[in-house]
N, C-alpha and C positions, 0 to 999 in steps of 0.2 A: 221421544214422544212420537216423532214422525214414523219411525221404524215400527213401533208397536201398533200404530194405526193401520199400517200396511199389513202387518201380520194378522190382525184382527179381521181386516177386509178380506184377505186371502182365505182365512178360515171360514168366513161367512160364505164366500163364493164357492168354496170346496163343498160346504154342507149343502148348499143349494143344488149344485151339480149332482151330488150323490143322491139327494132327495128326488130330483127329476128323473135320474136314471132308474132308481128303485121303483118309482111310481109307474113309469112307462112299461116296465117289464114285470112288475109283480102287483100292480094295482088291481082294482076291482075286476078288470077284464084282462089282467096280465097273461093268463094262459091263452086266451083267445087272441090277444095281440101277438104273442110269440108265434102261434100257429099261422096266423094270417100275414105276418109282417113280410114285406117285400124288401129287396135290397135298397131301393131308393128311400123307403121309409126309414130304415135304420141309418142311412147316411144323413138324412135330413135331421133326424133326432140328434144324432151324434154332432152334427154341425151346430145345432142350437146349444148343445151342452158345451162345445168347445168355445163358442162365442161368449157364452155366459162367463167363462173363466176370465175373458178379457174385459168384462164390464167392471167399472170401478164401483158403480152403485147399482145393485140389483133390487129393483122394485117392480111393481105390477106393470106400470106403463112402459118401462124399458123392456121388460120381458116380452110383453105383447107386441111391441114394436119390432123386437128381434125375431119373433116368430113370423110376423107378417113379412118382413124383409127376406127371410130365408125362404118362405113359402112362395113368394113371388118369383125368386130365382129358380126354384125347383119346378114351378109350373111352366116356365119357359124352356128349361133345359131337359126335363125328363118327360117321358110319355105318361102323363098323369091326367086322369079325368078331373074335371072341375069338382065333381061330387067327392072323389077320393081326397082331393086337396082340401076341400072344405071341412071334411070329416077329420082329417089329421090336424088341421089348423085348430079346430075347436077342441080336440083332444089335448093338444099341446098347451093351449091357452087355459083350459080347465085345470091343468096340473098346477097352476100357480098357487092354488089354495094349499096343496100339499107342500109345495116348495117353501111357501112363506112360513108355514108351521115349523119347518126344519131350520129355517134361517133364524127365527126368534128363539130357538132352544138354546 
């Protein structure tokens, strides 16, 4: 029973990660995102996806907290304007709707 719960949880997390990655690169503004994306943006999105793998319970609040946590660290360590960071953070958070749909499938 315990093992099957872990497998199901891993499957859900993997689906969420795949949905997030797909949304970021192929969503409504996917082409625009790919053209304008900078190295730090890709690193930040990748870090959010990696940390999602480690999450036991993927829900909206936990996802938003994760995005905020990673954004604060990138704001301090990278040369990122506040406007760029705000835009990226909003984009990452708005992806939750797409991610949650993939999780529930």
